[in-house]
A tleap script that builds the chain and sets N, CA, C and O, in Angstrom:
source leaprc.protein.ff14SB
mol = sequence {
  NMET ALA LEU GLN HIE ALA ASN ASP GLU THR
  PHE GLU SER MET ILE SER ASP GLY ILE THR
  LEU VAL ASP PHE TRP ALA ALA TRP CYS GLY
  PRO CYS GLN MET PHE GLY PRO ILE PHE GLU
  SER VAL SER GLU THR VAL LYS ASP VAL ASN
  PHE VAL LYS PHE GLU ILE ASP ASP VAL ASN
  ARG LYS THR PRO ALA LYS PHE GLY ILE ARG
  SER ILE PRO SER ILE LEU ALA PHE VAL ASN
  GLY GLU LEU LYS GLU ALA ARG THR GLY LEU
  MET ASP GLU GLU THR VAL ILE GLN TRP ILE
  ASN GLU LEU LYS ALA CALA
}
set mol.1.N position { -46.002 4.030 129.104 }
set mol.1.CA position { -47.333 4.546 128.842 }
set mol.1.C position { -47.624 5.668 129.835 }
set mol.1.O position { -47.190 5.608 130.986 }
set mol.2.N position { -48.332 6.656 129.410 }
set mol.2.CA position { -48.623 7.811 130.251 }
set mol.2.C position { -49.506 7.421 131.429 }
set mol.2.O position { -50.317 6.499 131.348 }
set mol.3.N position { -49.328 8.134 132.497 }
set mol.3.CA position { -50.135 7.950 133.693 }
set mol.3.C position { -51.585 8.307 133.377 }
set mol.3.O position { -51.863 9.341 132.768 }
set mol.4.N position { -52.507 7.436 133.800 }
set mol.4.CA position { -53.930 7.661 133.543 }
set mol.4.C position { -54.668 7.765 134.863 }
set mol.4.O position { -54.180 7.309 135.897 }
set mol.5.N position { -55.856 8.375 134.822 }
set mol.5.CA position { -56.686 8.509 136.014 }
set mol.5.C position { -57.991 7.761 135.785 }
set mol.5.O position { -58.631 7.914 134.745 }
set mol.6.N position { -58.379 6.946 136.767 }
set mol.6.CA position { -59.580 6.125 136.639 }
set mol.6.C position { -60.621 6.545 137.667 }
set mol.6.O position { -60.319 7.216 138.654 }
set mol.7.N position { -61.857 6.128 137.404 }
set mol.7.CA position { -62.940 6.253 138.372 }
set mol.7.C position { -63.749 4.956 138.304 }
set mol.7.O position { -63.387 4.035 137.572 }
set mol.8.N position { -64.842 4.886 139.067 }
set mol.8.CA position { -65.629 3.650 139.097 }
set mol.8.C position { -66.096 3.226 137.705 }
set mol.8.O position { -66.177 2.030 137.423 }
set mol.9.N position { -66.402 4.177 136.841 }
set mol.9.CA position { -66.933 3.852 135.515 }
set mol.9.C position { -65.852 3.372 134.548 }
set mol.9.O position { -66.129 2.541 133.683 }
set mol.10.N position { -64.627 3.879 134.678 }
set mol.10.CA position { -63.574 3.567 133.706 }
set mol.10.C position { -62.600 2.486 134.177 }
set mol.10.O position { -61.786 2.000 133.392 }
set mol.11.N position { -62.680 2.116 135.433 }
set mol.11.CA position { -61.663 1.258 136.037 }
set mol.11.C position { -61.465 -0.065 135.295 }
set mol.11.O position { -60.341 -0.390 134.912 }
set mol.12.N position { -62.521 -0.821 135.090 }
set mol.12.CA position { -62.411 -2.161 134.497 }
set mol.12.C position { -61.742 -2.130 133.123 }
set mol.12.O position { -60.911 -2.987 132.822 }
set mol.13.N position { -62.091 -1.162 132.301 }
set mol.13.CA position { -61.502 -1.100 130.958 }
set mol.13.C position { -60.021 -0.715 131.013 }
set mol.13.O position { -59.261 -1.061 130.109 }
set mol.14.N position { -59.609 -0.006 132.056 }
set mol.14.CA position { -58.226 0.447 132.139 }
set mol.14.C position { -57.269 -0.636 132.634 }
set mol.14.O position { -56.060 -0.525 132.432 }
set mol.15.N position { -57.794 -1.686 133.281 }
set mol.15.CA position { -56.922 -2.743 133.799 }
set mol.15.C position { -56.971 -4.009 132.960 }
set mol.15.O position { -56.336 -5.005 133.309 }
set mol.16.N position { -57.704 -3.988 131.873 }
set mol.16.CA position { -58.009 -5.227 131.145 }
set mol.16.C position { -56.873 -5.774 130.289 }
set mol.16.O position { -56.912 -6.943 129.905 }
set mol.17.N position { -55.864 -4.966 129.979 }
set mol.17.CA position { -54.857 -5.404 129.021 }
set mol.17.C position { -53.447 -5.219 129.574 }
set mol.17.O position { -53.055 -4.106 129.924 }
set mol.18.N position { -52.690 -6.303 129.651 }
set mol.18.CA position { -51.299 -6.233 130.085 }
set mol.18.C position { -51.151 -6.054 131.585 }
set mol.18.O position { -52.087 -6.290 132.349 }
set mol.19.N position { -49.964 -5.634 131.994 }
set mol.19.CA position { -49.684 -5.373 133.407 }
set mol.19.C position { -50.114 -3.951 133.725 }
set mol.19.O position { -49.753 -3.006 133.023 }
set mol.20.N position { -50.887 -3.815 134.790 }
set mol.20.CA position { -51.360 -2.506 135.224 }
set mol.20.C position { -51.136 -2.359 136.717 }
set mol.20.O position { -51.523 -3.230 137.496 }
set mol.21.N position { -50.511 -1.259 137.118 }
set mol.21.CA position { -50.401 -0.905 138.528 }
set mol.21.C position { -51.385 0.217 138.792 }
set mol.21.O position { -51.436 1.205 138.060 }
set mol.22.N position { -52.172 0.049 139.856 }
set mol.22.CA position { -53.163 1.053 140.223 }
set mol.22.C position { -52.824 1.593 141.606 }
set mol.22.O position { -52.706 0.836 142.569 }
set mol.23.N position { -52.672 2.892 141.692 }
set mol.23.CA position { -52.389 3.591 142.941 }
set mol.23.C position { -53.699 4.158 143.478 }
set mol.23.O position { -54.244 5.108 142.916 }
set mol.24.N position { -54.208 3.573 144.573 }
set mol.24.CA position { -55.380 4.107 145.256 }
set mol.24.C position { -54.876 5.140 146.261 }
set mol.24.O position { -54.043 4.822 147.110 }
set mol.25.N position { -55.372 6.369 146.171 }
set mol.25.CA position { -54.829 7.467 146.945 }
set mol.25.C position { -55.923 8.472 147.283 }
set mol.25.O position { -57.060 8.353 146.828 }
set mol.26.N position { -55.553 9.474 148.098 }
set mol.26.CA position { -56.447 10.589 148.418 }
set mol.26.C position { -55.616 11.846 148.605 }
set mol.26.O position { -54.460 11.782 149.022 }
set mol.27.N position { -56.211 12.984 148.295 }
set mol.27.CA position { -55.503 14.262 148.374 }
set mol.27.C position { -55.083 14.600 149.803 }
set mol.27.O position { -54.082 15.287 150.001 }
set mol.28.N position { -55.824 14.133 150.789 }
set mol.28.CA position { -55.541 14.447 152.199 }
set mol.28.C position { -54.500 13.518 152.825 }
set mol.28.O position { -54.130 13.708 153.983 }
set mol.29.N position { -54.028 12.535 152.094 }
set mol.29.CA position { -53.123 11.503 152.618 }
set mol.29.C position { -51.658 11.903 152.391 }
set mol.29.O position { -51.208 12.001 151.249 }
set mol.30.N position { -50.926 12.132 153.472 }
set mol.30.CA position { -49.522 12.519 153.378 }
set mol.30.C position { -48.655 11.513 152.645 }
set mol.30.O position { -47.959 11.890 151.702 }
set mol.31.N position { -48.670 10.229 153.047 }
set mol.31.CA position { -47.879 9.229 152.315 }
set mol.31.C position { -48.265 9.130 150.838 }
set mol.31.O position { -47.415 8.862 149.989 }
set mol.32.N position { -49.548 9.347 150.535 }
set mol.32.CA position { -49.989 9.331 149.129 }
set mol.32.C position { -49.332 10.467 148.355 }
set mol.32.O position { -48.921 10.288 147.208 }
set mol.33.N position { -49.234 11.631 148.982 }
set mol.33.CA position { -48.604 12.781 148.342 }
set mol.33.C position { -47.118 12.519 148.095 }
set mol.33.O position { -46.558 12.977 147.100 }
set mol.34.N position { -46.487 11.781 149.005 }
set mol.34.CA position { -45.075 11.442 148.832 }
set mol.34.C position { -44.885 10.387 147.741 }
set mol.34.O position { -43.908 10.438 146.993 }
set mol.35.N position { -45.819 9.428 147.646 }
set mol.35.CA position { -45.688 8.350 146.676 }
set mol.35.C position { -46.058 8.801 145.261 }
set mol.35.O position { -45.530 8.259 144.290 }
set mol.36.N position { -46.942 9.767 145.128 }
set mol.36.CA position { -47.409 10.207 143.810 }
set mol.36.C position { -46.288 10.518 142.827 }
set mol.36.O position { -46.309 10.004 141.709 }
set mol.37.N position { -45.306 11.345 143.202 }
set mol.37.CA position { -44.213 11.639 142.262 }
set mol.37.C position { -43.360 10.412 141.926 }
set mol.37.O position { -42.836 10.313 140.817 }
set mol.38.N position { -43.220 9.491 142.859 }
set mol.38.CA position { -42.467 8.259 142.603 }
set mol.38.C position { -43.202 7.424 141.562 }
set mol.38.O position { -42.597 6.938 140.606 }
set mol.39.N position { -44.511 7.259 141.752 }
set mol.39.CA position { -45.347 6.493 140.829 }
set mol.39.C position { -45.293 7.118 139.437 }
set mol.39.O position { -45.175 6.411 138.437 }
set mol.40.N position { -45.380 8.440 139.380 }
set mol.40.CA position { -45.332 9.139 138.091 }
set mol.40.C position { -43.973 8.976 137.423 }
set mol.40.O position { -43.901 8.778 136.210 }
set mol.41.N position { -42.907 9.056 138.191 }
set mol.41.CA position { -41.564 8.898 137.645 }
set mol.41.C position { -41.377 7.501 137.045 }
set mol.41.O position { -40.827 7.362 135.953 }
set mol.42.N position { -41.830 6.480 137.753 }
set mol.42.CA position { -41.721 5.111 137.233 }
set mol.42.C position { -42.559 4.975 135.965 }
set mol.42.O position { -42.151 4.292 135.026 }
set mol.43.N position { -43.719 5.613 135.928 }
set mol.43.CA position { -44.578 5.523 134.737 }
set mol.43.C position { -43.897 6.121 133.508 }
set mol.43.O position { -44.160 5.698 132.382 }
set mol.44.N position { -43.025 7.100 133.723 }
set mol.44.CA position { -42.305 7.708 132.605 }
set mol.44.C position { -41.111 6.861 132.170 }
set mol.44.O position { -40.650 6.968 131.033 }
set mol.45.N position { -40.614 6.020 133.077 }
set mol.45.CA position { -39.452 5.176 132.806 }
set mol.45.C position { -39.846 3.843 132.194 }
set mol.45.O position { -39.221 3.389 131.236 }
set mol.46.N position { -40.879 3.211 132.740 }
set mol.46.CA position { -41.310 1.874 132.314 }
set mol.46.C position { -42.469 2.045 131.338 }
set mol.46.O position { -43.589 2.362 131.740 }
set mol.47.N position { -42.195 1.835 130.075 }
set mol.47.CA position { -43.172 2.147 129.026 }
set mol.47.C position { -44.147 1.012 128.711 }
set mol.47.O position { -45.192 1.259 128.109 }
set mol.48.N position { -43.831 -0.226 129.105 }
set mol.48.CA position { -44.677 -1.358 128.716 }
set mol.48.C position { -45.627 -1.801 129.833 }
set mol.48.O position { -46.119 -2.929 129.818 }
set mol.49.N position { -45.880 -0.924 130.789 }
set mol.49.CA position { -46.801 -1.202 131.892 }
set mol.49.C position { -47.785 -0.041 131.972 }
set mol.49.O position { -47.416 1.112 131.752 }
set mol.50.N position { -49.039 -0.354 132.290 }
set mol.50.CA position { -50.053 0.686 132.468 }
set mol.50.C position { -49.996 1.183 133.908 }
set mol.50.O position { -49.909 0.383 134.840 }
set mol.51.N position { -50.044 2.491 134.091 }
set mol.51.CA position { -50.041 3.107 135.413 }
set mol.51.C position { -51.325 3.920 135.563 }
set mol.51.O position { -51.613 4.815 134.767 }
set mol.52.N position { -52.086 3.585 136.603 }
set mol.52.CA position { -53.390 4.205 136.809 }
set mol.52.C position { -53.470 4.729 138.235 }
set mol.52.O position { -53.088 4.042 139.182 }
set mol.53.N position { -53.969 5.951 138.377 }
set mol.53.CA position { -54.232 6.516 139.697 }
set mol.53.C position { -55.744 6.523 139.907 }
set mol.53.O position { -56.513 6.867 139.010 }
set mol.54.N position { -56.148 6.136 141.113 }
set mol.54.CA position { -57.572 6.088 141.449 }
set mol.54.C position { -57.754 6.841 142.760 }
set mol.54.O position { -57.364 6.357 143.822 }
set mol.55.N position { -58.351 8.031 142.680 }
set mol.55.CA position { -58.562 8.824 143.884 }
set mol.55.C position { -59.808 8.334 144.606 }
set mol.55.O position { -60.904 8.274 144.049 }
set mol.56.N position { -59.594 7.987 145.867 }
set mol.56.CA position { -60.709 7.547 146.703 }
set mol.56.C position { -61.398 8.801 147.215 }
set mol.56.O position { -60.787 9.621 147.901 }
set mol.57.N position { -62.661 8.944 146.879 }
set mol.57.CA position { -63.436 10.075 147.370 }
set mol.57.C position { -64.892 9.667 147.493 }
set mol.57.O position { -65.230 8.495 147.324 }
set mol.58.N position { -65.753 10.628 147.785 }
set mol.58.CA position { -67.172 10.324 147.982 }
set mol.58.C position { -67.839 9.765 146.736 }
set mol.58.O position { -68.808 9.012 146.836 }
set mol.59.N position { -67.333 10.124 145.568 }
set mol.59.CA position { -67.945 9.683 144.315 }
set mol.59.C position { -67.497 8.273 143.934 }
set mol.59.O position { -68.297 7.490 143.421 }
set mol.60.N position { -66.250 7.948 144.175 }
set mol.60.CA position { -65.672 6.676 143.734 }
set mol.60.C position { -65.520 5.696 144.896 }
set mol.60.O position { -64.415 5.501 145.401 }
set mol.61.N position { -66.597 5.096 145.311 }
set mol.61.CA position { -66.563 4.169 146.450 }
set mol.61.C position { -66.666 2.702 146.047 }
set mol.61.O position { -66.219 1.825 146.786 }
set mol.62.N position { -67.243 2.432 144.896 }
set mol.62.CA position { -67.507 1.050 144.491 }
set mol.62.C position { -66.219 0.244 144.295 }
set mol.62.O position { -66.093 -0.856 144.832 }
set mol.63.N position { -65.281 0.771 143.546 }
set mol.63.CA position { -64.054 0.035 143.231 }
set mol.63.C position { -63.191 -0.210 144.463 }
set mol.63.O position { -62.751 -1.342 144.666 }
set mol.64.N position { -62.926 0.800 145.300 }
set mol.64.CA position { -62.138 0.522 146.515 }
set mol.64.C position { -62.811 -0.512 147.420 }
set mol.64.O position { -62.129 -1.338 148.026 }
set mol.65.N position { -64.120 -0.474 147.513 }
set mol.65.CA position { -64.837 -1.463 148.333 }
set mol.65.C position { -64.692 -2.860 147.738 }
set mol.65.O position { -64.518 -3.833 148.472 }
set mol.66.N position { -64.761 -2.963 146.422 }
set mol.66.CA position { -64.641 -4.262 145.747 }
set mol.66.C position { -63.311 -4.939 146.068 }
set mol.66.O position { -63.249 -6.159 146.220 }
set mol.67.N position { -62.245 -4.137 146.169 }
set mol.67.CA position { -60.913 -4.695 146.408 }
set mol.67.C position { -60.463 -4.584 147.865 }
set mol.67.O position { -59.308 -4.867 148.185 }
set mol.68.N position { -61.365 -4.177 148.734 }
set mol.68.CA position { -61.066 -4.141 150.156 }
set mol.68.C position { -59.995 -3.131 150.542 }
set mol.68.O position { -59.194 -3.382 151.442 }
set mol.69.N position { -59.981 -2.001 149.867 }
set mol.69.CA position { -58.992 -0.970 150.175 }
set mol.69.C position { -59.344 -0.354 151.524 }
set mol.69.O position { -60.388 0.282 151.670 }
set mol.70.N position { -58.461 -0.548 152.520 }
set mol.70.CA position { -58.709 -0.040 153.862 }
set mol.70.C position { -57.671 0.985 154.309 }
set mol.70.O position { -57.905 1.745 155.248 }
set mol.71.N position { -56.529 1.001 153.635 }
set mol.71.CA position { -55.515 2.000 153.932 }
set mol.71.C position { -54.858 2.418 152.622 }
set mol.71.O position { -54.813 1.658 151.655 }
set mol.72.N position { -54.355 3.638 152.622 }
set mol.72.CA position { -53.749 4.176 151.413 }
set mol.72.C position { -52.414 4.808 151.754 }
set mol.72.O position { -52.222 5.256 152.884 }
set mol.73.N position { -51.484 4.857 150.805 }
set mol.73.CA position { -51.648 4.369 149.442 }
set mol.73.C position { -51.657 2.841 149.382 }
set mol.73.O position { -50.883 2.171 150.066 }
set mol.74.N position { -52.536 2.319 148.563 }
set mol.74.CA position { -52.571 0.894 148.238 }
set mol.74.C position { -52.318 0.778 146.744 }
set mol.74.O position { -52.966 1.446 145.938 }
set mol.75.N position { -51.371 -0.073 146.386 }
set mol.75.CA position { -51.044 -0.259 144.982 }
set mol.75.C position { -51.383 -1.691 144.609 }
set mol.75.O position { -50.851 -2.636 145.191 }
set mol.76.N position { -52.265 -1.847 143.644 }
set mol.76.CA position { -52.697 -3.164 143.193 }
set mol.76.C position { -52.101 -3.452 141.834 }
set mol.76.O position { -52.060 -2.583 140.963 }
set mol.77.N position { -51.636 -4.683 141.657 }
set mol.77.CA position { -51.069 -5.115 140.382 }
set mol.77.C position { -52.043 -6.065 139.704 }
set mol.77.O position { -52.468 -7.062 140.289 }
set mol.78.N position { -52.388 -5.744 138.470 }
set mol.78.CA position { -53.287 -6.567 137.663 }
set mol.78.C position { -52.544 -7.040 136.418 }
set mol.78.O position { -51.723 -6.314 135.856 }
set mol.79.N position { -52.843 -8.262 135.996 }
set mol.79.CA position { -52.341 -8.768 134.719 }
set mol.79.C position { -53.565 -9.202 133.930 }
set mol.79.O position { -54.286 -10.120 134.321 }
set mol.80.N position { -53.784 -8.523 132.810 }
set mol.80.CA position { -54.947 -8.768 131.953 }
set mol.80.C position { -56.249 -8.788 132.756 }
set mol.80.O position { -57.101 -9.653 132.557 }
set mol.81.N position { -56.388 -7.820 133.665 }
set mol.81.CA position { -57.611 -7.659 134.436 }
set mol.81.C position { -57.713 -8.478 135.697 }
set mol.81.O position { -58.652 -8.302 136.474 }
set mol.82.N position { -56.765 -9.374 135.919 }
set mol.82.CA position { -56.802 -10.237 137.101 }
set mol.82.C position { -55.857 -9.706 138.178 }
set mol.82.O position { -54.679 -9.462 137.920 }
set mol.83.N position { -56.388 -9.532 139.379 }
set mol.83.CA position { -55.569 -9.052 140.489 }
set mol.83.C position { -54.507 -10.086 140.829 }
set mol.83.O position { -54.822 -11.248 141.086 }
set mol.84.N position { -53.242 -9.658 140.831 }
set mol.84.CA position { -52.130 -10.555 141.139 }
set mol.84.C position { -51.552 -10.300 142.521 }
set mol.84.O position { -51.175 -11.244 143.215 }
set mol.85.N position { -51.475 -9.033 142.934 }
set mol.85.CA position { -50.854 -8.719 144.214 }
set mol.85.C position { -51.245 -7.300 144.619 }
set mol.85.O position { -51.511 -6.443 143.775 }
set mol.86.N position { -51.273 -7.077 145.922 }
set mol.86.CA position { -51.531 -5.736 146.460 }
set mol.86.C position { -50.466 -5.400 147.490 }
set mol.86.O position { -50.053 -6.253 148.277 }
set mol.87.N position { -50.033 -4.164 147.478 }
set mol.87.CA position { -49.066 -3.675 148.470 }
set mol.87.C position { -49.586 -2.354 149.022 }
set mol.87.O position { -50.194 -1.557 148.307 }
set mol.88.N position { -49.336 -2.145 150.287 }
set mol.88.CA position { -49.805 -0.936 150.948 }
set mol.88.C position { -48.621 -0.167 151.517 }
set mol.88.O position { -47.677 -0.754 152.045 }
set mol.89.N position { -48.685 1.140 151.403 }
set mol.89.CA position { -47.658 1.989 151.992 }
set mol.89.C position { -46.709 2.562 150.967 }
set mol.89.O position { -46.756 2.243 149.779 }
set mol.90.N position { -45.856 3.413 151.469 }
set mol.90.CA position { -44.898 4.128 150.638 }
set mol.90.C position { -43.796 3.182 150.154 }
set mol.90.O position { -43.239 2.413 150.937 }
set mol.91.N position { -43.492 3.250 148.867 }
set mol.91.CA position { -42.386 2.490 148.279 }
set mol.91.C position { -41.486 3.467 147.536 }
set mol.91.O position { -41.940 4.502 147.048 }
set mol.92.N position { -40.200 3.123 147.458 }
set mol.92.CA position { -39.305 3.948 146.649 }
set mol.92.C position { -39.329 3.456 145.205 }
set mol.92.O position { -39.889 2.401 144.905 }
set mol.93.N position { -38.720 4.227 144.326 }
set mol.93.CA position { -38.734 3.919 142.893 }
set mol.93.C position { -38.108 2.561 142.596 }
set mol.93.O position { -38.636 1.800 141.786 }
set mol.94.N position { -37.001 2.256 143.238 }
set mol.94.CA position { -36.320 0.981 143.023 }
set mol.94.C position { -37.218 -0.205 143.387 }
set mol.94.O position { -37.228 -1.217 142.685 }
set mol.95.N position { -37.968 -0.080 144.477 }
set mol.95.CA position { -38.866 -1.155 144.910 }
set mol.95.C position { -39.992 -1.364 143.910 }
set mol.95.O position { -40.354 -2.502 143.611 }
set mol.96.N position { -40.548 -0.278 143.393 }
set mol.96.CA position { -41.630 -0.382 142.405 }
set mol.96.C position { -41.117 -1.059 141.140 }
set mol.96.O position { -41.788 -1.931 140.588 }
set mol.97.N position { -39.948 -0.670 140.684 }
set mol.97.CA position { -39.373 -1.267 139.465 }
set mol.97.C position { -39.069 -2.749 139.682 }
set mol.97.O position { -39.307 -3.567 138.794 }
set mol.98.N position { -38.548 -3.095 140.848 }
set mol.98.CA position { -38.283 -4.502 141.160 }
set mol.98.C position { -39.582 -5.302 141.157 }
set mol.98.O position { -39.615 -6.421 140.646 }
set mol.99.N position { -40.639 -4.751 141.714 }
set mol.99.CA position { -41.946 -5.407 141.735 }
set mol.99.C position { -42.444 -5.628 140.305 }
set mol.99.O position { -42.949 -6.704 139.986 }
set mol.100.N position { -42.306 -4.626 139.454 }
set mol.100.CA position { -42.717 -4.753 138.052 }
set mol.100.C position { -41.939 -5.886 137.381 }
set mol.100.O position { -42.520 -6.689 136.650 }
set mol.101.N position { -40.648 -5.953 137.624 }
set mol.101.CA position { -39.842 -7.024 137.027 }
set mol.101.C position { -40.285 -8.390 137.515 }
set mol.101.O position { -40.281 -9.348 136.743 }
set mol.102.N position { -40.668 -8.501 138.782 }
set mol.102.CA position { -41.199 -9.761 139.304 }
set mol.102.C position { -42.511 -10.129 138.611 }
set mol.102.O position { -42.740 -11.296 138.292 }
set mol.103.N position { -43.361 -9.145 138.380 }
set mol.103.CA position { -44.638 -9.401 137.696 }
set mol.103.C position { -44.405 -9.856 136.267 }
set mol.103.O position { -45.102 -10.742 135.774 }
set mol.104.N position { -43.438 -9.261 135.605 }
set mol.104.CA position { -43.125 -9.642 134.225 }
set mol.104.C position { -42.561 -11.061 134.156 }
set mol.104.O position { -42.813 -11.781 133.190 }
set mol.105.N position { -41.804 -11.462 135.167 }
set mol.105.CA position { -41.166 -12.781 135.169 }
set mol.105.C position { -42.144 -13.898 135.527 }
set mol.105.O position { -41.900 -15.064 135.215 }
set mol.106.N position { -43.237 -13.546 136.173 }
set mol.106.CA position { -44.191 -14.573 136.642 }
set mol.106.C position { -44.979 -15.178 135.511 }
set mol.106.O position { -45.817 -16.051 135.739 }
savepdb mol mol.pdb
quit
């Protein structure tokens, strides 16, 4: 599924169905800039998972606060809208794919 972008208003509807990985990031964050292409590449490879990017900025504060996002990049995994796991920091493509396979097996 194509990479999607969420904000406070669209977030809940975007995580409600199936497995969804959400990348909380910011334009000023170096590790976020490094992880962005990895996240996008995995989104093009793994078609049965939703991939959502959520830019933390002055406008979108409600959702990051709800999930206690304190450092970025933070990647949250949801299954049918329910938070299953959160990971923080840079991951390589192989690690992201392995994590997805673990989520599918659970």
